[in-house]
C-alpha positions as CSV (number, residue, x, y, z in Angstrom):
1,M,55.6,11.5,40.8
2,Y,53.2,8.6,40.9
3,L,52.9,6.5,37.8
4,R,49.9,4.3,37.4
5,S,50.5,0.8,36.1
6,P,49.3,0.2,32.6
7,N,45.8,-1.2,32.1
8,K,46.8,-4.6,30.7
9,W,43.2,-5.7,30.3
10,K,42.3,-2.7,28.2
11,N,45.4,-3.3,26.1
12,Y,44.4,-6.9,25.6
13,L,40.9,-5.8,24.5
14,L,42.4,-3.4,22.0
15,Q,44.6,-6.2,20.6
16,E,41.9,-8.9,20.7
17,G,41.9,-10.9,17.5
18,I,39.7,-13.5,16.0
19,E,41.9,-16.2,17.6
20,D,41.0,-14.9,21.1
21,I,37.2,-15.2,21.0
22,G,36.9,-18.9,21.5
23,L,36.7,-20.1,17.9
24,P,38.5,-23.3,17.1
25,P,42.0,-22.4,15.8
26,E,41.3,-24.1,12.4
27,V,38.2,-21.9,12.0
28,A,40.0,-18.7,13.0
29,H,42.7,-19.5,10.5
30,Y,40.1,-20.3,7.8
31,L,38.3,-16.9,8.4
32,R,41.6,-15.0,8.0
33,R,42.1,-16.7,4.6
34,Q,38.5,-15.8,3.7
35,N,39.2,-12.2,4.7
36,Q,42.1,-12.0,2.3
37,S,39.8,-13.2,-0.5
38,F,36.7,-11.0,0.3
39,G,38.2,-8.1,2.3
40,P,40.4,-7.4,3.8
41,V,38.8,-5.8,6.8
42,S,40.5,-4.6,9.9
43,N,41.3,-7.0,12.8
44,K,38.5,-5.3,14.8
45,H,35.9,-5.9,12.2
46,L,37.0,-9.5,11.5
47,T,36.8,-10.3,15.2
48,W,33.3,-8.9,15.2
49,I,32.3,-11.1,12.3
50,G,33.8,-14.0,14.1
51,K,31.6,-13.3,17.1
52,L,28.5,-13.2,14.9
53,I,29.5,-16.6,13.4
54,K,30.1,-18.0,16.9
55,A,26.5,-17.1,17.9
56,V,24.8,-18.8,14.9
57,R,22.8,-22.0,15.5
58,T,22.6,-24.1,12.4
59,R,22.4,-27.7,11.2
60,S,25.5,-27.0,9.2
61,F,27.5,-27.6,12.3
62,F,25.7,-30.7,13.5
63,D,22.8,-32.6,12.0
64,A,21.4,-36.2,11.7
65,G,23.9,-37.1,9.0
66,I,26.9,-36.0,11.2
67,Y,25.5,-38.0,14.1
68,K,25.0,-41.1,12.0
69,T,28.6,-40.9,10.7
70,I,30.0,-40.6,14.3
71,V,28.0,-43.5,15.8
72,E,28.2,-45.8,12.8
73,D,31.6,-45.1,11.1
74,I,33.9,-43.5,13.6
75,V,33.0,-44.8,17.1
76,G,30.6,-47.6,16.1
77,L,30.6,-51.1,17.4
78,D,33.6,-52.1,15.3
79,A,35.7,-49.5,17.0
80,F,35.6,-51.4,20.3
81,P,36.9,-54.8,21.2
82,R,34.4,-57.7,20.7
83,T,34.2,-58.4,24.4
84,P,31.5,-57.8,27.0
85,E,33.6,-54.8,28.2
86,G,33.9,-53.5,24.7
87,E,30.2,-53.8,24.0
88,E,29.4,-52.0,27.2
89,A,31.8,-49.2,26.3
90,W,30.2,-48.9,22.9
91,S,26.8,-48.8,24.5
92,K,27.8,-46.0,26.8
93,S,29.5,-44.1,23.9
94,L,26.3,-44.5,21.8
95,E,24.1,-43.2,24.7
96,F,26.4,-40.2,25.1
97,F,26.3,-39.1,21.4
98,K,22.5,-39.9,21.3
99,D,21.8,-37.6,24.2
100,W,24.0,-34.9,22.8
101,Y,22.3,-35.0,19.5
102,I,18.8,-34.9,21.0
103,N,19.8,-31.8,23.0
104,H,21.3,-30.0,20.0
105,S,18.6,-30.6,17.3
106,G,15.0,-29.7,16.6
107,T,13.0,-27.8,19.2
108,R,15.7,-28.1,21.8
109,G,17.9,-25.8,19.8
110,L,20.5,-26.3,17.1
111,A,24.2,-26.4,17.8
112,T,26.6,-23.5,17.6
113,I,30.2,-23.8,16.6
114,G,31.1,-23.4,20.3
115,D,28.8,-26.4,21.1
116,V,30.7,-28.6,18.6
117,K,34.0,-27.4,20.0
118,A,32.9,-28.4,23.5
119,L,31.6,-31.7,22.1
120,K,35.1,-32.4,20.7
121,K,36.6,-31.9,24.2
122,T,34.1,-33.9,26.2
123,A,33.9,-36.7,23.7
124,R,37.6,-37.2,23.8
125,K,37.6,-37.5,27.6
126,M,34.6,-39.8,27.5
127,L,36.2,-42.1,24.9
128,K,39.5,-42.2,26.7
129,R,37.7,-43.2,29.9
130,L,36.0,-46.0,27.9
131,N,39.4,-47.2,26.5
132,A,38.3,-46.4,23.0
133,P,41.1,-46.9,20.4
134,D,43.3,-43.8,19.9
135,D,42.7,-44.0,16.1
136,A,38.9,-43.6,16.7
137,I,39.5,-40.6,19.0
138,K,41.9,-38.9,16.4
139,Q,39.4,-39.6,13.6
140,L,36.6,-38.0,15.6
141,D,38.7,-34.9,16.4
142,S,39.6,-34.6,12.7
143,F,36.0,-35.1,11.6
144,L,34.6,-32.5,14.1
145,D,37.2,-30.0,13.0
146,Y,36.2,-30.6,9.4
147,R,32.5,-30.1,10.2
148,M,33.2,-26.8,12.0
149,K,35.1,-25.5,8.9
150,R,32.3,-26.8,6.6
151,G,29.7,-25.2,8.7
152,T,31.5,-21.9,8.7
153,N,31.9,-22.1,4.9
154,A,28.1,-22.7,4.7
155,L,27.7,-19.3,6.3
156,Q,29.8,-17.6,3.6
157,Q,26.7,-16.1,2.0
158,H,26.2,-14.1,5.1
159,Y,29.7,-13.0,6.1
160,R,31.1,-12.5,2.6
161,P,29.0,-9.3,1.8
162,I,29.9,-8.0,5.3
163,M,33.6,-8.3,4.5
164,E,33.2,-6.8,1.1
165,L,31.2,-3.8,2.4
166,L,33.5,-3.1,5.4
167,A,36.5,-3.4,3.1
168,E,35.0,-0.7,0.9
169,D,33.5,1.5,3.7
170,P,34.8,0.7,7.2
171,A,32.6,3.5,8.6
172,F,29.5,1.3,7.9
173,Y,30.5,-0.9,10.8
174,D,28.7,1.4,13.3
175,D,25.6,1.4,11.1
176,L,25.6,-2.4,10.9
177,R,25.9,-2.7,14.7
178,E,22.9,-0.4,15.2
179,E,20.9,-2.2,12.6
180,I,21.3,-5.6,14.3
181,E,20.5,-4.2,17.7
182,A,17.0,-5.5,17.3
183,A,18.4,-9.0,17.2
184,R,19.9,-8.8,20.7
185,E,17.3,-11.3,22.0
186,E,18.1,-13.6,19.1
187,P,21.8,-13.3,18.7
188,D,21.9,-16.3,16.3
189,R,20.1,-14.2,13.7
190,A,22.5,-11.3,13.9
191,L,24.8,-12.6,11.2
192,R,22.0,-13.2,8.8
193,I,20.5,-9.7,9.4
194,A,23.9,-8.0,9.0
195,G,24.6,-10.0,5.8
196,Q,21.3,-9.1,4.3
197,I,21.8,-5.4,5.0
198,A,25.3,-5.6,3.5
199,R,23.9,-7.4,0.4
200,D,21.2,-4.7,-0.1
201,T,23.8,-2.0,0.4
202,L,26.2,-3.5,-2.1
203,A,23.4,-3.6,-4.6
204,N,23.4,0.2,-4.5
205,P,25.7,1.8,-7.1
206,V,28.7,3.9,-6.1
207,K,28.1,7.6,-6.5
208,Q,30.2,8.8,-9.4
209,E,31.0,12.5,-8.9
210,D,31.4,13.1,-12.6
211,Q,27.7,12.1,-13.1
212,V,26.4,14.6,-10.6
213,L,24.7,17.5,-12.5
214,H,23.9,19.7,-9.5
215,T,24.0,19.5,-5.8
216,F,21.5,21.5,-3.7
217,D,22.2,23.1,-0.3
218,N,20.4,20.3,1.5
219,G,22.5,17.6,-0.2
220,Y,19.9,16.6,-2.8
221,F,21.5,16.1,-6.3
222,W,20.5,15.5,-9.9
223,Y,22.3,12.4,-11.2
224,D,22.9,11.4,-14.8
225,I,22.5,7.7,-14.9
226,R,23.9,7.7,-18.5
227,S,21.6,4.9,-19.6
228,H,18.0,4.3,-20.6
229,T,17.7,1.6,-17.9
230,C,18.8,1.2,-14.3
231,D,17.8,-1.8,-12.1
232,F,18.7,0.1,-8.9
233,E,16.5,3.0,-9.9
234,G,13.6,0.7,-10.7
235,K,14.0,-1.3,-7.5
236,K,14.2,1.7,-5.2
237,M,11.4,3.6,-7.0
238,G,9.1,0.7,-7.6
239,H,8.8,1.2,-11.3
240,C,10.3,-0.4,-14.4
241,G,13.5,1.7,-14.3
242,R,13.5,2.0,-18.1
243,G,13.0,4.7,-20.7
244,D,12.0,4.0,-24.2
245,K,12.9,7.3,-25.8
246,G,15.5,9.0,-23.6
247,E,18.1,8.4,-20.9
248,L,17.3,8.4,-17.2
249,Y,18.1,11.2,-14.7
250,S,17.5,10.8,-11.0
251,L,17.0,13.2,-8.1
252,R,18.7,11.6,-5.2
253,S,20.0,12.1,-1.6
254,G,23.0,10.5,0.2
255,D,26.7,10.2,-0.6
256,K,27.6,6.5,0.0
257,R,26.2,3.1,-0.9
258,R,24.5,2.9,2.4
259,N,22.2,5.9,2.0
260,I,21.7,6.6,-1.7
261,K,18.0,7.3,-2.1
262,P,16.3,8.1,-5.4
263,M,13.2,10.3,-5.2
264,V,12.3,11.4,-8.8
265,T,13.1,9.7,-12.1
266,V,13.1,11.8,-15.3
267,E,13.4,10.4,-18.9
268,F,15.0,13.1,-21.1
269,A,16.6,13.4,-24.5
270,D,17.0,16.1,-27.2
271,G,15.1,18.8,-25.3
272,V,12.1,16.6,-24.5
273,V,11.1,15.3,-21.1
274,Y,9.2,12.1,-21.7
275,Q,8.5,11.1,-18.1
276,I,8.6,12.6,-14.6
277,K,7.9,9.8,-12.1
278,G,7.8,9.5,-8.3
279,K,7.6,6.3,-6.3
280,A,5.5,3.5,-7.9
281,N,4.9,5.7,-11.0
282,A,2.9,8.2,-8.9
283,A,3.3,11.9,-9.2
284,P,6.4,13.2,-7.3
285,K,5.5,14.8,-3.9
286,E,4.8,18.5,-3.9
287,D,8.0,19.3,-1.9
288,L,10.1,17.9,-4.8
289,W,8.5,20.1,-7.5
290,P,11.1,22.9,-7.1
291,Y,13.9,20.4,-7.9
292,I,12.0,19.4,-11.1
293,D,11.6,23.0,-11.8
294,W,15.5,23.4,-11.6
295,F,15.9,20.5,-14.1
296,L,13.5,22.0,-16.6
297,E,15.2,25.4,-16.3
298,N,18.8,24.1,-16.7
299,A,18.5,21.1,-19.0
300,D,17.3,23.2,-22.0
301,V,13.9,21.5,-22.0
302,K,11.7,22.5,-24.9
303,M,8.7,20.1,-24.4
304,V,7.2,18.0,-21.6
305,E,5.2,15.0,-22.7
306,E,4.5,13.5,-19.2
307,K,0.7,12.7,-19.1
308,G,0.6,10.5,-15.9
309,S,0.9,7.3,-18.0
310,H,1.3,4.0,-16.1
311,S,-0.2,5.7,-13.0
312,S,-3.6,6.0,-11.3
313,D,-2.5,9.3,-9.7
314,G,-4.3,11.6,-12.2
315,I,-4.9,14.4,-9.7
316,G,-1.3,14.4,-8.5
317,F,0.1,14.7,-12.1
318,A,-2.5,17.4,-12.9
319,E,-1.4,19.5,-9.9
320,M,2.4,19.0,-10.7
321,L,2.0,19.8,-14.4
322,G,-0.1,22.8,-13.5
323,Y,2.7,24.1,-11.3
324,L,5.4,23.5,-13.9
325,K,3.3,25.1,-16.6
326,E,3.0,28.3,-14.5
327,K,6.8,28.2,-13.9
328,H,7.7,27.6,-17.5
329,P,5.3,29.3,-19.9
330,D,8.0,29.0,-22.6
331,I,8.0,25.2,-22.5
332,K,5.4,23.4,-24.5
333,F,3.4,20.9,-22.5
334,E,1.7,18.3,-24.7
335,D,-2.1,18.4,-24.5
336,S,-3.1,16.0,-21.9
337,W,-6.7,14.7,-21.5
338,I,-6.0,13.4,-18.0
339,T,-4.5,16.7,-16.8
340,D,-7.0,19.0,-18.4
341,A,-10.1,16.9,-17.5
342,T,-8.9,16.7,-13.9
343,E,-8.5,20.5,-13.8
344,L,-12.1,20.9,-15.1
345,L,-13.4,18.6,-12.4
346,E,-11.5,20.4,-9.7
347,Q,-12.8,23.7,-11.0
348,Y,-16.4,22.7,-10.9
349,A,-16.5,20.4,-7.9
350,P,-16.6,23.1,-5.2
351,S,-19.5,24.8,-6.8
352,F,-22.0,21.9,-6.8
353,D,-24.8,22.2,-4.3
354,S,-25.8,19.1,-2.3
355,D,-28.0,18.1,0.6
356,S,-29.4,15.0,2.2
357,Q,-31.3,14.1,-1.0
358,T,-28.8,15.3,-3.6
359,S,-25.2,14.1,-4.1
360,Q,-22.6,13.7,-6.8
361,E,-20.2,10.9,-7.7
362,V,-17.1,11.4,-9.8
363,E,-14.8,8.8,-11.5
364,W,-11.5,10.6,-12.1
365,P,-9.4,9.9,-15.1
366,S,-6.3,7.8,-14.8
367,M,-4.2,5.6,-17.0
368,G,-6.1,2.6,-15.7
369,S,-9.3,4.2,-17.2
370,I,-9.1,7.6,-18.9
371,A,-12.9,7.9,-18.9
372,V,-14.4,10.7,-16.8
373,S,-17.8,9.7,-15.3
374,F,-20.0,12.2,-13.5
375,L,-23.2,11.3,-11.6
376,V,-25.8,13.4,-9.9
377,K,-28.2,11.4,-7.7
378,H,-31.4,12.8,-6.2
379,Q,-34.0,11.1,-4.0
380,V,-37.7,12.1,-4.1
381,F,-40.3,11.1,-1.4
382,W,-44.1,10.7,-1.2
383,P,-46.2,9.6,1.7
384,V,-48.1,6.4,1.0
385,K,-50.5,4.2,2.9
386,D,-49.2,1.9,5.5
387,I,-51.1,-1.1,4.2
388,I,-49.1,-1.3,0.9
389,V,-45.9,-2.0,2.9
390,D,-47.2,-5.4,3.8
391,E,-48.2,-6.3,0.3
392,D,-46.2,-7.6,-2.6
393,T,-45.2,-4.3,-4.2
394,T,-43.0,-5.5,-7.0
395,R,-45.6,-4.8,-9.8
396,L,-46.6,-1.5,-8.1
397,R,-43.1,-0.3,-7.8
398,W,-42.5,-1.2,-11.5
399,Q,-45.6,0.8,-12.5
400,I,-44.6,3.8,-10.5
401,R,-41.1,3.7,-11.9
402,Q,-42.4,3.7,-15.4
403,Y,-44.9,6.6,-14.6
404,A,-42.1,8.6,-13.0
405,Q,-39.8,8.1,-15.9
406,N,-42.4,9.3,-18.4
407,I,-43.2,12.3,-16.2
408,A,-39.5,13.2,-15.8
409,D,-39.0,13.1,-19.5
410,D,-41.8,15.7,-19.9
411,T,-40.9,18.0,-16.9
412,L,-37.2,17.7,-16.2
413,Y,-34.5,18.8,-18.6
414,P,-31.8,17.4,-18.9
415,N,-33.7,14.2,-18.5
416,P,-32.7,11.9,-15.6
417,I,-33.0,8.1,-15.4
418,V,-35.4,6.8,-12.8
419,R,-33.1,4.3,-11.2
420,S,-35.5,2.8,-8.7
421,A,-38.8,3.1,-6.8
422,D,-38.9,1.7,-3.3
423,V,-41.4,1.5,-0.4
424,F,-40.4,2.0,3.3
425,A,-42.4,1.3,6.4
426,R,-43.4,4.1,8.8
427,G,-40.4,5.0,11.0
428,V,-37.8,4.2,8.4
429,Q,-37.7,7.4,6.3
430,D,-40.4,9.3,8.2
431,S,-41.8,9.0,11.7
432,Q,-45.4,9.7,10.6
433,S,-45.9,7.8,7.4
434,A,-44.8,5.0,5.1
435,M,-42.8,6.5,2.2
436,L,-42.3,5.9,-1.4
437,R,-38.8,6.8,-2.7
438,V,-37.9,7.4,-6.3
439,E,-34.2,7.8,-7.2
440,L,-33.3,10.1,-10.1
441,E,-29.9,9.9,-11.8
442,W,-28.2,12.2,-14.2
443,A,-25.0,10.5,-15.5
444,D,-22.6,10.6,-18.4
445,S,-19.1,9.7,-19.3
446,F,-16.5,11.4,-21.5
447,E,-13.2,10.4,-23.1
448,P,-11.5,11.4,-26.4
449,D,-11.5,9.0,-29.3
450,D,-7.8,9.4,-29.4
451,P,-6.2,10.8,-26.3
452,D,-3.0,11.5,-28.2
453,E,-4.8,13.6,-30.8
454,P,-5.1,17.3,-29.5
455,T,-8.3,18.0,-31.5
456,H,-10.0,14.9,-30.0
457,V,-8.9,16.0,-26.6
458,Q,-10.3,19.5,-27.0
459,E,-13.6,18.2,-28.3
460,A,-14.0,15.9,-25.3
461,L,-13.1,18.7,-22.9
462,A,-15.7,21.0,-24.5
463,R,-18.4,18.3,-24.1
464,L,-17.3,17.7,-20.5
465,E,-17.3,21.4,-19.6
466,A,-20.8,21.9,-21.1
467,Y,-22.1,18.9,-19.1
468,L,-20.6,20.0,-15.9
469,G,-22.2,23.5,-16.4
470,E,-25.6,21.8,-16.9
471,M,-25.2,19.6,-13.8
472,E,-24.2,22.6,-11.7
473,E,-27.5,24.2,-12.6
474,V,-29.5,21.0,-12.0
475,C,-28.0,20.6,-8.5
476,A,-28.9,24.2,-7.7
477,Y,-32.5,23.6,-8.8
478,L,-32.7,20.4,-6.7
479,V,-31.3,21.9,-3.5
480,S,-32.9,25.4,-3.7
481,S,-36.5,26.0,-2.6
482,T,-36.8,28.4,-5.5
483,E,-38.4,27.2,-8.7
484,A,-36.2,27.1,-11.8
485,P,-36.9,29.8,-14.4
486,A,-39.3,28.8,-17.2
487,E,-36.6,28.8,-19.8
488,A,-34.7,26.2,-17.9
489,E,-37.4,23.6,-18.6
490,F,-36.9,22.1,-15.2
491,E,-40.4,21.8,-13.6
492,Y,-39.6,20.0,-10.4
493,N,-42.8,20.8,-8.6
494,E,-44.8,19.7,-11.6
495,F,-42.9,16.4,-11.7
496,W,-43.7,15.9,-8.0
497,E,-47.4,16.7,-8.3
498,D,-47.9,14.6,-11.4
499,V,-46.3,11.6,-9.7
500,Q,-48.6,12.3,-6.7
501,K,-51.6,12.1,-9.0
502,R,-50.6,8.8,-10.4
503,L,-50.2,7.5,-6.8
504,E,-53.7,8.8,-6.1
505,E,-55.1,7.0,-9.1
506,L,-53.4,3.8,-7.9
507,G,-55.0,4.3,-4.5
508,V,-51.8,4.3,-2.5
509,Y,-51.1,8.0,-1.9
510,R,-51.6,9.2,1.6
511,D,-52.7,12.8,1.9
512,L,-50.7,13.5,5.0
513,A,-51.1,17.2,4.8
514,G,-54.9,16.8,4.5
515,E,-54.9,14.4,7.5
516,I,-53.0,16.9,9.6
517,D,-55.5,19.6,8.6
518,A,-58.4,17.3,9.4
519,E,-56.9,16.3,12.7
520,E,-56.5,20.0,13.7
521,D,-60.2,20.6,12.7
522,R,-61.3,17.7,14.9
523,E,-59.3,19.0,17.8
524,R,-61.0,22.3,17.4
525,E,-64.4,20.6,17.2
526,K,-63.5,18.6,20.3
527,D,-62.8,21.7,22.2
528,R,-66.3,22.9,21.2
529,G,-67.8,19.5,22.3
530,Q,-68.7,18.6,18.8
531,L,-66.1,15.9,18.0
532,D,-66.9,13.3,15.3
533,L,-65.3,10.1,16.6
534,G,-64.6,8.7,13.1
535,L,-60.9,7.9,12.6
536,W,-59.1,8.4,9.3
537,E,-56.7,5.6,10.0
538,S,-59.5,2.9,10.0
539,R,-60.8,4.2,6.7
540,A,-57.3,4.2,5.2
541,V,-56.7,0.6,6.1
542,Q,-60.1,-0.6,4.9
543,R,-59.8,0.7,1.3
544,W,-57.1,1.7,-1.2
545,S,-59.0,4.6,-2.6
546,K,-58.7,8.3,-2.2
547,D,-59.4,9.1,1.4
548,S,-61.2,12.4,0.7
549,D,-62.1,14.7,-2.1
550,K,-59.8,17.3,-0.9
551,V,-56.7,17.7,-3.1
552,T,-53.9,19.5,-1.4
553,T,-51.0,20.6,-3.5
554,T,-47.9,19.6,-1.7
555,R,-44.9,21.4,-3.0
556,R,-41.1,20.8,-2.7
557,D,-40.8,22.2,0.8
558,S,-42.8,19.3,2.2
559,R,-40.4,16.6,0.9
560,V,-38.6,14.5,3.4
């Protein structure tokens, strides 16, 4: 039978310790003592930490102060004989250390502990060759050993949390190695990255099984924090992590420090849920609502007072609370202005008609501003003479705006505000004519005098619902080509025609329909050889009066 010889190299690798990776013996011994204080971790893990330390470039190992101490105090001029030979040896020594420092500082790269170890060896040879005193050489050796230990100690903030974490959870070693894989091109940063990950992980609390209320099949669990405040919860969730009336409960995933992840924070006490918050005080995501449903069902909840406070996510909370209300009709949900107002807006919004001239704008309620604002905007157009575009129309537009407002007050109910009157050159709004545009706005805002008082909330909701109903009808009148019924008191055509009359009185209205009819008549006369060569355009430019006695009623279907 053939027996293979043992793989000595493999056995060596398995037994490799921190003393075998090229660290100075003093530093290796120092790290073993550190490991006893902060760990202990396995020999494999300690060796890995040593390799991370070995790759670090830092001024803690060599800087300007260390260089000055060497060339002035240890191997300075006084360390050599006061002879020409001694001065020459000192000069060569100074040049050696100067070049080394230049190459291991600033933009050329900082020194590693391996660099300093190599310096110790090469400097000893150089000084012996220059016949430097043995005392100076021994002092330099001792000083460089001391600096390597001091430099290693300065990195404690990075390797200490790694030792502490791996001592508690050795399996996290693989996760750490994966996390620092991105630092492969910058190995000197690997220790810092691993240390920061370890610190962040250690900041996570240990999962206490006796505080787990329930674990779901997917590993999610409700956790009793047993306090009204939790810094970890606040940091991970992006909120204050504090309850003023009850204790905190957290929906989480994960089983170790490395992967504990809060997803929902609930403040609860004596049958009352005061808060249900997701990340950054927003409403929890929809896929988490069933877990909240379980909490309400099993925690003997009698009332939910969540209103979306400290959040701008009014819609999200309205949807979540609507879901929970349907699931738990036996639980009292405190009357909420934000929730109910949002529901009203969502109920009416799909039913509002709109077109290129008619639109709506909504300001949704939130804790930043609980006011509900609703705006209907409508644009009305009339053809006007080209010449007025080139004139100063400020006073003219002001006059038209006043006329339009007075006419709107008499013909359109509810009364809009005439927001503006503007003139546009031919080709901007219409290819055939310059146009006058008047903007109408119906706007109002609503909020209860006291959002915590149910009667005030209901009164404000009633006003809002009535207003939304009115605006729904107004939008239908504006978009439809059908006139509103007489009882509606919304005479849109009358409004348009009365404004036209005022424009005619001002001498700026252009009877575009009449011009088109006249042009068609001229074409017919031309065909019969009886064309009158007079041009309407020349007459329109020459005077600002009514072009003809013909009055053509232009109704809504001719609007642009």
